[in-house]
Structures are given as structure tokens and as C-alpha cells.
C-alpha positions, 0 to 999 in steps of 0.5 A: 368624560366631559370636555372641560374635565379633559386634559390639555394636550400640548402640540408636541404631544399631539404629534407624538400621539399621532406617530404612535397611531401611525406605528400601531395602526390604531383607529380614531376610536382607539386613540380617543379611548386610550388617551381620553380624547374626543372623536372630533379632536382626533379627527381634526388632528388626523386631518391636519396630519394629512395636510388638509388643515392647519399644521400649527396644531403640532408645532405651534407658531414659528418664532421669528428668524428661527427654524420651526419645530417641523424643520428641526424634527425633519433634520433629526429624522434625516440624520438618523436615517441617512447617517452617511451624509457628508453634509451637516445639519445646518446645511440640511436645514437650509436646504429644507427651508429653501425648498419650503420657500420655493414651494410656498403659495404666497411666494 
């Protein structure tokens, strides 16, 4: 299918597709065929997933003074996997934000 005729995939849908890829063990060729995507697109997503490119492909721009979608997803995953924690979601999010700031190259 020519690139102009392909559908645009929203950032959160890109992340959902890559989660399916990881769970099912699909190759880039399988993903391109199943979702009618270009091979270069799939490889760019996988590169970003592995941290070698811009992760904004999955979460978009972070709104000012708000938690990013990446932190929100991570907090929800932590709550599901570790339901016995005695701390709340705001505390988990604050700890993640502090860790990200401490590990940032610019700071």
C-alpha cells in the first residue's frame, strides 16, 4: 500500500502495537504485514522502544506541570503487579519523577 494511503497511527496505539509484538514474539515483517505499515516505520518504533531513538513516538509531548503518559503507564503497571504496596499512586509517581530527574543528562 502506498505511504499516502496508509492510516496514521496515534502514539498510544503505537505503544499498544509494540506490546502485542513483544507478547506474541512477532518479527518486524509480521507486524508490517498485519497492521499495514512500512518496514522502516516498524524498525523506527522498535528502535525508539529500545531507547535508541526519541521515545516521544509513543507518548507525544509532555504537558507542562503534568505527569507524562509514560509515568502514568508505569504507575498503573506497578499498582497491578505490586498491589500489596502500602503507598499510593501519587507517592509512586513522585518517586519515579524524582528518579528520572536524578538520572537525566541535562540535570
